C-alpha positions as CSV (number, residue, x, y, z in Angstrom):
1,M,2.0,8.3,11.5
2,K,-1.0,6.7,13.2
3,K,0.5,3.2,12.9
4,F,3.6,4.3,14.8
5,Q,3.5,4.4,18.6
6,L,5.2,7.2,20.6
7,H,8.1,5.0,21.7
8,Q,8.8,4.0,18.1
9,L,8.8,7.6,16.9
10,L,11.2,8.5,19.7
11,L,13.4,5.6,18.9
12,V,13.6,6.5,15.2
13,A,14.5,10.1,16.1
14,M,17.2,8.9,18.6
15,L,18.7,6.6,15.9
16,A,18.7,9.5,13.4
17,A,20.4,11.8,16.0
18,L,23.0,9.3,16.9
19,S,23.8,8.6,13.2
20,V,24.2,12.4,12.6
21,A,26.3,12.9,15.7
22,S,28.8,10.2,14.6
23,K,28.9,11.4,11.0
24,P,31.7,13.9,11.3
25,F,34.2,11.4,12.7
26,V,33.2,8.7,10.3
27,F,33.3,11.1,7.4
28,T,36.8,12.3,8.3
29,V,38.1,8.8,8.4
30,S,36.4,7.8,5.2
31,S,37.5,10.9,3.4
32,F,41.1,10.3,4.3
33,A,40.8,6.7,2.9
34,T,39.1,7.7,-0.4
35,S,40.3,11.3,-1.2
36,H,43.3,10.2,-3.3
37,L,41.0,7.9,-5.3
38,L,38.6,10.8,-6.1
39,M,35.6,8.8,-4.8
40,P,32.8,9.7,-2.4
41,A,33.7,9.1,1.3
42,G,30.5,7.2,1.7
43,I,31.9,4.2,-0.1
44,V,33.9,3.2,2.8
45,G,31.7,4.9,5.4
46,G,28.8,2.9,4.0
47,I,29.5,0.1,6.4
48,W,28.6,2.5,9.3
49,Y,26.1,4.7,7.4
50,M,24.0,1.8,6.0
51,M,24.0,0.1,9.4
52,W,21.6,2.7,10.7
53,L,19.0,1.7,8.1
54,S,18.8,-1.9,8.9
55,L,19.2,-1.2,12.6
56,T,16.1,1.1,12.4
57,W,14.2,-1.8,10.7
58,R,15.3,-4.3,13.4
59,L,14.2,-2.0,16.2
60,V,11.1,-0.6,14.6
61,P,9.9,-3.1,12.0
62,R,7.2,-1.0,10.6
63,R,6.6,0.0,7.0
64,G,7.8,3.6,6.6
65,S,10.2,3.5,9.6
66,V,13.4,3.6,7.5
67,L,12.0,6.4,5.4
68,L,11.1,8.3,8.5
69,F,14.6,7.8,9.7
70,G,16.0,9.1,6.5
71,L,13.8,12.2,6.5
72,V,14.7,13.0,10.1
73,Q,18.4,12.4,9.4
74,A,18.4,14.7,6.4
75,F,16.7,17.5,8.4
76,L,19.2,17.1,11.2
77,V,22.3,17.2,8.9
78,I,20.9,20.5,7.5
79,V,20.2,22.0,10.8
80,A,23.0,20.7,13.0
81,L,25.8,20.2,10.4
82,G,25.0,22.9,7.9
83,T,24.9,20.4,5.1
84,P,23.6,21.9,1.8
85,P,20.0,20.7,1.1
86,I,21.0,19.3,-2.2
87,K,23.5,17.0,-0.5
88,A,21.1,16.1,2.2
89,A,18.6,15.1,-0.5
90,T,21.0,12.2,-1.4
91,Y,19.9,10.6,1.8
92,I,16.5,9.9,0.5
93,P,17.1,7.5,-2.5
94,P,18.9,4.9,-0.3
95,V,16.1,4.8,2.3
96,L,13.5,4.4,-0.5
97,V,15.5,1.4,-1.8
98,A,15.7,0.0,1.7
99,E,11.9,0.4,2.2
100,M,11.4,-1.5,-1.1
101,V,13.6,-4.4,-0.1
102,Y,11.9,-4.6,3.4
103,Y,8.5,-4.5,1.7
104,F,9.2,-7.9,0.2
105,L,11.5,-9.2,3.0
106,R,9.7,-8.2,6.1
107,K,11.2,-10.6,8.6
108,P,14.4,-9.1,10.1
109,A,17.3,-11.4,9.1
110,L,20.9,-11.1,8.1
111,P,20.5,-11.7,4.4
112,A,17.9,-8.9,4.2
113,D,20.1,-6.5,6.1
114,C,23.1,-7.2,3.9
115,L,21.0,-6.8,0.8
116,V,19.5,-3.5,2.1
117,G,23.0,-2.3,3.0
118,A,24.4,-3.2,-0.5
119,L,21.6,-1.7,-2.5
120,A,21.2,1.4,-0.4
121,N,24.9,2.2,-0.4
122,F,25.1,1.5,-4.1
123,T,22.2,3.9,-4.7
124,G,23.6,6.6,-2.5
125,T,27.0,6.3,-4.0
126,V,25.8,6.5,-7.6
127,T,23.5,9.4,-6.7
128,S,26.4,11.4,-5.0
129,F,28.8,10.5,-7.7
130,L,26.6,11.7,-10.5
131,L,25.7,14.9,-8.7
132,F,29.1,15.9,-7.4
133,F,31.8,14.0,-9.4
134,G,30.4,13.8,-12.9
135,N,29.7,10.7,-15.0
136,Q,33.2,9.4,-15.4
137,K,32.6,5.7,-16.1
138,E,35.6,4.0,-14.7
139,P,35.7,5.7,-11.3
140,L,31.9,5.3,-11.1
141,L,32.2,1.5,-11.7
142,I,34.9,1.1,-9.1
143,A,33.0,3.2,-6.6
144,A,29.8,1.2,-7.3
145,G,31.5,-2.1,-6.8
146,I,33.1,-1.1,-3.5
147,S,29.9,0.4,-2.3
148,L,28.1,-2.9,-2.8
149,I,30.7,-4.7,-0.7
150,S,30.9,-2.1,2.1
151,G,27.1,-1.7,2.2
152,A,26.6,-5.5,2.5
153,L,29.1,-5.6,5.4
154,S,26.9,-3.2,7.3
155,G,24.4,-6.1,7.7
156,F,26.8,-8.0,9.8
157,L,27.3,-5.0,12.0
158,T,23.5,-4.7,12.4
159,A,23.3,-8.4,13.2
160,A,25.8,-8.0,16.1
161,L,24.2,-4.8,17.5
162,A,20.5,-5.3,17.0
163,P,19.9,-8.3,19.5
164,R,21.8,-6.5,22.2
165,L,19.9,-3.3,21.8
166,Q,16.6,-5.2,21.6
167,R,17.3,-6.8,24.9
168,A,18.5,-3.5,26.5
169,L,15.4,-1.7,25.3
170,R,13.2,-4.7,25.9
171,L,11.8,-4.5,22.4
172,T,11.9,-8.2,21.3
173,G,8.6,-9.4,22.7
174,R,6.7,-6.2,22.1
175,E,7.8,-5.9,18.5
176,E,7.1,-9.5,17.7
177,K,3.6,-9.1,19.1
178,M,3.0,-5.9,17.0
179,T,4.3,-7.6,13.9
180,S,1.9,-10.5,14.4
181,E,-0.9,-8.0,14.8
182,D,0.1,-6.3,11.5
183,A,-0.1,-9.5,9.7
184,G,-3.5,-10.3,11.2
185,S,-4.8,-6.9,10.3
186,R,-4.4,-7.9,6.6
187,L,-7.2,-10.5,7.0
188,T,-10.9,-9.9,7.3
189,E,-12.8,-11.1,10.3
190,H,-13.7,-14.2,8.3
191,G,-10.0,-14.9,7.7
192,D,-10.0,-14.0,4.1
193,P,-7.2,-11.8,2.7
194,I,-8.2,-8.3,1.9
195,L,-7.5,-7.7,-1.8
């Protein structure tokens, strides 16, 4: 946690809390839309759920920030919403996937956000489906396909919200400076890459 500043930790915690607070309403709407199809509600809700992952990266572009968000979120849904731990555990695979994508695509951008949303939602859907709905191939394939689309759409939602939040929180200049410092820290004092 040493690489995170206090305001970043607070921001990640705030985003996790907001995502959990909005979850019951989104889950109700998503469940209504998917219940007759016998599919996880997160397929449709993935537009909203996955947005929080890319939004966290946009506001706190630090390696581990999305994972930290996921861990805090999983803890909060257990404590605040009474979610069973095994179901809360399904929050972790998507954030691990998101961290892997952002490891290679570090610069915040719409394509990266859409890719993160698609792959993270796909991962979460498949994990939940196998745990709670069995391994029926046809419904799983349909669910996986829809999850890729809805997850990708979350990137557009992030692209619309992130700049406004960055300006409101006055993060843009500060985060750009810190990102530059991170890049510089990978070099030795002689300018050679650390291998």
